[in-house]
N, C-alpha and C positions, 0 to 999 in steps of 0.2 A: 091652566087649573087656576082657579080663583081661590082667595082665601078661605071661605066656607069648603071649598074641597080639598085643601090642605090641612084644615084642621080636622075635617072628618078622617082623613087618610092618618094623621098622626095618631089620633086616637084610636083608630082600629090598629094602627102597626103596634101602639103600647101595648093595648089588649094580647094581641097575638104574642108579642116580645115576650109579655110576663106569662103567658101561657106556657109558650115553647121553653122558657127558662125553669118553670115548675117541672116542667115534663124532664126536662133535661137533668136537672138534679135528682128527679126520682130514677131515672135510667140510668144515672152513673153511679147511683147507690146500688140499683140492682147488679150492674156490671161488676161493681166492685166486690159485693157480696160474691158473686158468681166466682170472680178470680181468685178470691182467698178460699172457696171450697175445692174450686178446681188445683190449687196449691197444695192443700191438704189432702186432697185424695190422689192427684196424680203426680205432684210435684211441679206444676206447670206454672211458670212466672210470666210468660208473654205470649201473646196469641196474634196471628195475623187476622185482619178484618177484610172481608171479601164484599164485592157485588154478588147480586145473585146469578150472575155468570162468572163467578169465581175471580174476577180481577180483584186484586189486592188494591186495599185503599188505604190502609194505616195498621199499626201495630199498637196494641195494648199492651204496656208492661207494668206490672205491681212496683211501686216504689217502697223498696225494704228500708224501714226506718234501722239506725244502728243502734246497738246496745249503748249503754253510756254508765259511766262511774258517777256515783251520787253519793253524797254524804248520808250516810245511815244513822250516824251517832255524833253529833256535833261537838260533843264534849270530848271522845274517845279521839277524834280527828284533830281538833284543836291540841290536845295533850301532844299527840305524836309530832304536830308541826311545831309545837313550842320547843320540844325536844331536840328534834332533829333539823329544824330550819327556824331558827328564832327571830330572824330577821324578818320573816314572811308572817310573823303573827302579830298583831296591832296589840298595843297595850291594854283595850279594852278585853283583850283575852278571845280573840275570835281569829281566824285566818285571814288574810288580806284576800279580799273578793277576787282581785285580778288574778293574784298569784294561784288560788285556788281553781278557778276557771282554766287556767293553762296547766296546771299539774292533772286535774281530771281529765282534760283534753288528751294531755300525752299519754295516760295510762291505758294500757291494753284492755280491751272491755271482755275478755273471754275467760279470765279465771280470777283468782282473789285481786284483789288492788294492790300492787306491792310497790315499794320504792324502786324505780327504773334503775338507780345506782348500786342499791344495795340487795334489791330481791325482798327485803323484808316485807310483810304482808303488814298494810297500815290500818292500824284501827280506826273503826269508827265508819269505813267506806265499803260499800258492797257493789257488786255488779248488777246493776238493774237490767232485768232482760229486754229486749227489743218489745214495743207494741206491735200489735198487729198493722200492716200496711194500711194508712189512712188515706191512700189515694192512688191513682196510677197516671202514667203517661200516655198520651194520646198524640204518636207521630204518624200524620200522613205519608205515605211512600210518595217517592217523586211521580205528579203528575196525579196523585190520589183525590186531591181536592178537584180539581179540574175533572177527572172523569166523574164524581159525584155530580158536580154542577151539571155535566153535560147529560148525565142520565136524569135529573131531575128537568132540565128543558124538553128531553125527548119522550119524557112519560115513562121510562124505564122504571124509575122509582115513583111508587103511588104514594103521595104524601098524604093524602086523606086517609090510608090505612096506616102508612108510617107515624104519622102524628095524630092519630086519634085522640084529642082531649079527653083526658080523664080515664084513657087507656081502655075505653070502650071501641065496639065495633063501628064500621061506618057503613 
């Protein structure tokens, strides 16, 4: 191949890469929406992905964010920390950020935010509910990637249909 052929090839590959990446992002969004709906309707968290002949090639699993304890009322939390942990409150009257992060990380996220030593509900804190899953993991099963590559090479996967750019039929 000469330089001109390499240059043409790199431009074509770039256009294809960008088009495939855009389609991948859109398809990934559609799958995430579908997984969320399946979770709501069927309590489904994972699904096995198969080739047309039912050979497993991957597993998709919703990644559940965890609920987090957050400071809902800075003044109430600071007053509590000053009264109960005065060494952790800075003189500018705020909770020391490193200690606050550590405390919030240690608190249970399923009920009122309470002091782990006394059980006292900590003023100014609340438990924020976990948001909807923002992503999912894709784990090919052993040999799955090779199976997809083989199906691509043999024509078992119709890439013109599968990758119809713009979602149109070919």
